[in-house]
N, C-alpha and C positions, 0 to 999 in steps of 0.2 A: 059529184066526184067519186070515182071508185076508190076502194080502200088502198089499193097499191099506189095510185096517183097521190092520195092524201099522204101516205107514208113518205113518198119521194119529196113532195112539196114541203112537208114539215121538216124533214132532215136537211134539205137545202137551206131553209130559213135559219135553222139552228146553226149550221156551219157558217153561213154568211155573217151572223152576228158574233160568232165565237172565234173566227180566224183573224180578226183585225189585229195586226201587230201593235204593241203598246209603245215601242221605242226602237230607235235605231241609232246607236251611239258611235258608229265607226264608218269610215269610208274606204272604198277599195284601194288596192295597192298603188296604182299609177296616180290617182288623185291625191293619195296620201304623200307620195314622193314629191309631186310638183306643188302641193298645197293649193289645189284648185277644186272647183265644184265638179261633180260627176257629169253635170249637164254640158260641160265643154266637149266631151267625147260621146256622150249618150243623150238621145232624146228620151224615149220611153225605154228604160233599161230592159233588155240588153242591146237594143237597136243603136247603131252608130250614127252620129252626125257626119257631115262631110269632113269636119276636122278630125273626128275619131278615125275615119278611114285613112286619112293622111298620116295620123299619128302612128297607126299600126304599120302602114307602109314604110314609115321612117325607121322601123325597128324599135318602136316604143320610145321615141324621142320627139320633142317639139320640132326639131329640125335635124336633118342628117348631119352628123359630125358636130353637134353642138358641144359647148364646153362641158366637161364632166362635172356632175354634181352628185352630192351624197356619196362621195368616194373617200377612201383613206389615202393620205399622202404617204406612200412608203418610200419615196425617193427613187423608185425604179420607174423610168419612163416607159418601160414595156409592160407595166402592170396597172390595170384600172380596176382596183378592188372596191367593190360595193361595201358601204358601211354596214348594210344589213341585206338579207335576202328578202325581197319584196313578196309578201304573201297576202292573199285575200280568200274569202270564203263566199260561196254562193249556195243558197238552199232554195229548193222548190218544194212547196207543200200543196197538195191538191186533194180535193174530194170530188168523186165522180158518181153519177147516178144515171142509169140507162132505163128507158121505158120503151115498150112494155116490159115490166119486170117478169123474169122467168123463174119458175119454182126450182129449177135444177141448176142454177148458176148464181154467181155473186154479181149482182148488178148495182149494188150500192157499196162503195168502198172509200175508206179514208187512207189516202196515199201520203202519209206524213212521217218523214219526208219522202218525196218521190226521188229526189236526187240531193246529194250534198257533195260539193266539190271544194277541193283545196287548190287554189290557183297561184301560180308564180310566174314572174316574167321580169326581164330587165336587160340592161346593156352590159355585156361582158368586156367589150373592147370597142374601139372605133369601128363602126360599121358591122359589128357582130352582136347579136342579141339572142335571147331565148324566150320561149313561152311554153308552158306546160300546165296541165291540171290533172289531179288525181281524184277519181270518183270514190270518195269515202263510202258512199252508198248510192246505188242505182237500182231502183226497184227491189230494195231490201237486201242487196248483195254488194260486196266490195267490187266495184267495177274496174279498178285499176286505171292505168294511163290511157287517155284517148289522145287529145292534142299534146304533142311533145316534140318540139322541133327547135333547131337552131336556124336563125335567119342571118344571111349575109347580104347587107344592103348596099346598093350602088357599088358593085364590085369593080375595083380599079377605076372608079368614076365613069363607068360605062353606061350607067343607068339600068343595068341588069341586076336584079336581086334574086337570091336563091333561098328556098326553104328546104331543109334537109331533116327528115324524121317522119313522124306520124302526123297526118293531116287528112282532111276530107277531099276526095277527088272533086266534089261539087263546090269547094270553096271559091274557085274563080267565078262561079255562077251566082248562086244565092246561098249564103252561109246558114246552115241549119241551126247553129248555136246562137244566132242572133234573132231568131224568130220570136214573136210574141205568143203564138198559139201553143196550146197543149198538143193539138193535132200537128203532125210532122209534115215535112215536105216529102211525101211518100214516093214520088217518082225516083228520088235519089236512093231509096232503100230497096229498090226492086232487085231480087235475086231470082234466077230461073233454074228450075231443076236442082241438080247437085252442084252447079257452078257457084263458086263463092264470090265472084266478082260483083260489086255494085259500085255506086258513086258516093258511098259514105267513106268511112275511115280506111286508110291503107298506109303503107310505108313506101317512101321513095323520095324523089327530088322534084321540086316545083320551081320553075324559072318564070319570072315576070319581067316585062319590059314594055315601056311606052315609046314606040318609035316616032310618034308625032302627036301633036296636041289633039286630045280627044280619043286616041286609039290606044288600046291595051292588048298585049299578047301574053298568054300563059301557056307554057309547055311543061309536061310532066312525064315521068316514068315511074311506075309503081309495080309492086309485086303482083297485084291483082288477087290477093288472098284475104283482104281484110286484116283485122288485128288478131290473127291466129297466133297461138303459142308456137314456139320453136319445137321441132321434132326431136327425136332421139339423136339425130345427127347435128343438132344445134342450128339447123337452118330454118328460116322463117318460110321461105317459098318451097313449094312441093315439086317445082320443075324449073328449068332454066328460062322458060318463056316469061317475058315481062309485058306489061300493058302500058300503052302510051295514050296520052290525052293532049288535046290542043284546043284553045279557045281564043277567038278574037272578038273584041267588042269595040263599038265606036259610039261616041256621044254626038247626037245631032239635035242641037237645041234641047228641048225638054225630053227627048227620047234617046235611050241607049239601047242599041240592038247588038246582038251577039250571035255567034255560031260556035257549036261545040262538037268535038269528035273524040271518041274513045275506041281504041282498038286493042284487043287482048286475045290471049290464047291460054287455055287451061287444059292440063293433061292429068289423067288418072287411069291406072290399070291399062295402060297402052292405048287409051282413047283420048281424042282431042276435041275440045269445043272452042270454036273461033267466035269471038264476041265482038260485035260492032254496035256502038251507040252513037247516034247522030241527032242533032236537034238545035233549033234556034231558041233564043231567049230575048226578052225585052223588058225594059223598065220605062214607064211613062210618068212624068210628073206634071200634074195639072193643078196649079195653085197649091192647096193644102192636101191634095189627094195624090197618093202614089199607087201605081198599078204595076205589079210584077207578074210576068208570065213565062212559062217554060213548057216546051214540047220536046219529047224524046222518043225516038224510034230505036228499038233494040232487036238485034237478030242474034240468035245462038244457033250454031250449026249442029251441035250435039249436046244439049244442056243436061241430059241424063247420063252422059258419058258411058254409053252402051255400044256394043259392037254393031248393032243395027241403029244407024243414026236417024234422028227425027228432028228436023229443023223447027225452030220456034221463033215467033215474032211477037213482040210486046209493044203496044203503043201506050204512052202515058203523057199526062199533062198536069200542070198545076197553075192556078191563078190566085194571086194574092192582092187584096185591096187594103190600104192603110190610110186612115184619115185622122189627122189631128185638128179638130175644129178651131182651136185657138192658137195655131201656129207652132213655132219651134218651142215655145215655153208651155205648150198645152199639157196639163196634167191628165187630161182625158184623151184616150186614143181608141178608135174603132179599128178592128182588124177582121177581115174575112178571108177564108182560105178554101179553095176548091181543089180536090184531088180526083183524078180519073186515071185508071189503069185498066187496060183491056188486052188480054192475051188470047192465044189461040188454043190453049190447053190449060187444065187446072194444075199447073206446076209452078205457080208464082208465090213468092213469100215477100212480105214487107215488114215482118216482125212487129205486127200491130195487134198481137193477141189472137191471130187466126188459129183455129183448132186443126186445120188441115190446109194443104196448098190451095191457093186461090186461082181463079181464072179472071176474075174482075174485082176491082176495088174502086168504090165510087162514093165520095163523101163531100159534104158542104158544111162549113163551120163559120160562125160569126161570134165575135167576142168584144167585150168592152173592158178597157184597162184603165186603171187610175193610179197615179203616183201619189201615194200617201206621204212618202218622203222621196228624195232623189234616188235613194237606194232601196226603197221598199215599194213594190208594185202589187196592187190587188187586181184580180182578173176574174171575169165570169165569161164562160163560153158555152154555146149551144151548138151541137153538131148533129147532122142527120146522115145516117148510113143508108144510102139509096138502095144498095144491093140487099141489105138485111132488113130494111124498113124499120130501123130503130133510131131513137134519139138519145144522145148522150149530153148530159149537163155537167159542166166542170166549174168548180170554184177553187180559187187558190191564191197563193201569194208567192212572190219571188223576192228574195232578199240577198243583198250583196254587202259585205262588210270586211 
């Protein structure tokens, strides 16, 4: 074994034995409110069970318009006042090492904590709820608000629900916040040239509706600017153009298939970039195995926002495999993730630590996850960067309390 490999192996061994949490003496906010186990809504935290998906869709209630609980009786029928603001904390701590080790870079790092979030959510009135979290620390800096929205559930008993605020454009597809991997769902993070639009966080309105059994529709309108700060004019958006998204999915036995479209326009310095993103997605359940897949085709008519236009096309895909060998109560979970992004010019960014714009991004990752407690997960992941021919090892723990 070479000296560099020996150093990496020794460090990982020390980290693995030293990172095991000793105790977890609290449970997250919604489980605390209803006095139930976290496993009712989560399998391997933070992944949701079918009931967890329904609970979120109900506006964080066991059933839409359930009898109020944990509220103060003020004698005012128009006031549903919570006894307390529901709060929870999530912390992610990681250690990473990449080989081969380079002399001019940091390839061994203790990212502790990598993120620390303060979360809150609850019911404000019948059919009205909220959810938000504040990044107390993200990669060593105060991240601020990411998810922050008000949800209007089953408006006028129509079956239509609306989310208003900050959310991820990709939420109707596969939720990045619920993944097990350290590696991200990178196709959703693709930005091209100087255009700010991607399928991650944005501000706007998201409508959802299930017109028939097994079918789900999502429609949205967003600024198309991400979570940028307001300008001197106190406006978030830099132009009047808005971006629109739509997705339909249908359950066919063990298979859910969907189609997604995103159409936006971005202007700067008198130049316009028209953005189109199209693609199918699928989820397949085979016994204890779940397979998720996404393909996206993106075209920008002028991503560099220059007087001389140059059209750009990006193809991207991701595939995820999740296997709990012992069923819904399995404390062990295997997760694999494959990311592929291919552009026609080196003007792509996925915010994954790239030193310069990319033309291609290509990785494969596999990890093993273990629930030490319901709200304490240990994980180990190995990933190979096919473009850079480098391997990254990650060990970590995720805690929620």
